[in-house]
C-alpha positions as CSV (number, residue, x, y, z in Angstrom):
1,M,29.2,147.3,79.5
2,Q,30.2,150.4,77.5
3,T,33.4,150.4,75.5
4,W,36.3,152.7,76.5
5,E,35.6,154.7,73.3
6,V,31.9,155.3,74.3
7,L,33.1,156.1,77.9
8,M,35.5,158.7,76.5
9,D,32.8,160.3,74.4
10,D,30.5,160.4,77.4
11,G,33.3,161.9,79.4
12,H,33.8,164.6,76.8
13,R,30.0,165.4,76.8
14,C,30.0,165.6,80.6
15,F,33.1,167.8,80.6
16,S,31.5,170.2,78.1
17,E,28.4,170.3,80.4
18,K,30.7,170.9,83.3
19,S,29.4,167.8,85.0
20,W,32.8,167.2,86.6
21,Q,32.0,164.2,88.7
22,N,30.4,162.3,85.8
23,A,33.2,163.2,83.4
24,E,35.7,161.9,86.0
25,L,33.9,158.6,86.4
26,C,33.6,158.1,82.6
27,Y,37.3,158.8,82.1
28,Q,38.3,156.5,85.0
29,Y,36.1,153.7,83.7
30,A,37.7,154.2,80.3
31,V,41.2,153.9,81.8
32,E,40.2,150.6,83.5
33,Q,38.9,149.2,80.2
34,I,41.9,150.3,78.3
35,K,44.2,148.7,80.9
36,Q,42.3,145.4,80.7
37,Q,42.7,145.3,76.9
38,W,46.3,146.4,77.1
39,E,47.3,143.4,79.1
40,S,47.0,141.2,76.1
41,K,48.2,143.9,73.6
42,P,51.0,145.8,75.2
43,E,52.4,147.2,71.9
44,N,49.0,148.5,70.7
45,E,49.5,152.2,69.7
46,T,45.8,152.9,69.9
47,L,45.5,151.7,73.4
48,L,48.6,153.6,74.5
49,M,47.4,156.8,73.0
50,A,43.9,156.3,74.5
51,W,45.4,155.7,77.9
52,I,47.4,158.9,77.6
53,S,44.4,160.8,76.4
54,A,42.2,159.6,79.3
55,Q,44.9,160.6,81.8
56,H,45.1,164.1,80.2
57,N,41.3,164.3,80.2
58,L,41.3,163.5,83.9
59,A,43.9,166.3,84.4
60,A,41.6,168.7,82.6
61,V,38.7,167.8,84.9
62,Y,40.8,168.5,88.0
63,E,42.3,171.7,86.6
64,A,38.8,172.9,85.8
65,Q,38.0,172.5,89.5
66,D,41.2,174.2,90.6
67,Q,42.7,171.0,91.9
68,H,46.0,171.8,90.3
69,Y,48.1,169.3,92.2
70,T,45.9,166.4,91.2
71,A,45.8,167.7,87.6
72,L,49.6,167.8,87.5
73,R,49.7,164.2,88.8
74,Y,47.5,163.0,85.9
75,L,49.7,164.8,83.5
76,T,53.0,163.6,84.9
77,M,52.0,159.9,85.2
78,P,51.9,159.2,81.5
79,H,55.1,161.2,80.8
80,Q,57.0,159.4,83.6
81,W,55.8,156.1,82.4
82,M,57.0,156.8,78.8
83,M,60.4,157.9,80.1
84,S,60.7,154.7,82.1
85,L,59.9,152.7,79.0
86,L,62.7,154.5,77.1
87,R,65.2,153.7,79.9
88,A,64.2,150.1,80.3
89,E,66.5,147.5,78.9
90,T,63.8,144.7,78.6
91,V,61.3,146.7,76.5
92,S,60.8,145.7,72.9
93,D,62.0,148.0,70.1
94,T,58.4,148.5,69.0
95,L,57.3,149.7,72.5
96,K,60.4,152.0,72.7
97,T,59.5,153.5,69.3
98,L,55.9,154.1,70.6
99,A,57.2,155.6,73.8
100,T,59.6,157.9,71.9
101,Q,56.6,159.2,69.8
102,A,54.4,159.4,72.9
103,V,56.9,161.5,74.9
104,K,56.0,164.5,72.8
105,V,52.4,163.9,73.3
106,T,52.9,163.7,77.1
107,L,55.4,166.6,77.3
108,M,53.6,169.4,75.6
109,P,50.5,169.4,77.9
110,L,52.9,169.4,80.9
111,L,54.7,172.4,79.6
112,D,51.4,174.2,78.8
113,F,50.2,173.4,82.3
114,S,53.5,174.7,83.9
115,R,53.0,178.0,82.1
116,R,49.5,178.4,83.5
117,H,50.4,177.0,87.0
118,P,54.2,177.3,87.6
119,I,55.7,174.2,89.1
120,C,58.8,174.0,91.2
121,E,62.2,173.6,89.6
122,S,62.8,170.1,91.0
123,C,59.5,168.9,89.7
124,F,60.2,170.4,86.3
125,D,63.7,168.8,86.3
126,A,62.1,165.5,87.1
127,L,60.3,165.7,83.7
128,Q,63.6,165.1,82.0
129,V,62.9,167.5,79.2
130,S,65.3,167.1,76.3
131,P,66.0,170.2,74.3
132,E,65.4,168.4,71.0
133,W,61.9,167.5,72.1
134,L,61.2,171.2,72.6
135,E,62.5,172.2,69.2
136,D,60.2,169.9,67.1
137,P,56.7,169.4,68.5
138,H,56.1,166.7,65.9
139,P,57.5,163.2,66.3
140,T,59.8,162.0,63.5
141,I,58.6,158.8,62.0
142,H,61.2,156.5,60.5
């Protein structure tokens, strides 16, 4: 069985070759492997960022095929999950810190997508965009 890293690389190769179905499968298998590892390491930053990246890669695959609604879904899923971690009371401080940093990683591609393919106002409001996140695209590390 290939590792999620190899699957991501294979997905990138397939994407650059415009082999959309193969790229989609590689990224989906990578997501599954990341999720399996994540169960035992929920505060692992590498796995968190890899999961976000795989979701964004899937969004790019769908956008390239003019499946904008599906692409938007793969962009919003990680962002909404990070926002839910920030609101949760039972989440560790470590995971909240990771989620705070990850919000900028999830938000910017959504904003770029909304410029290319305008989304309705209520969907945009659901992103819970904070003005301070827009001012500084780089997370502050304490």
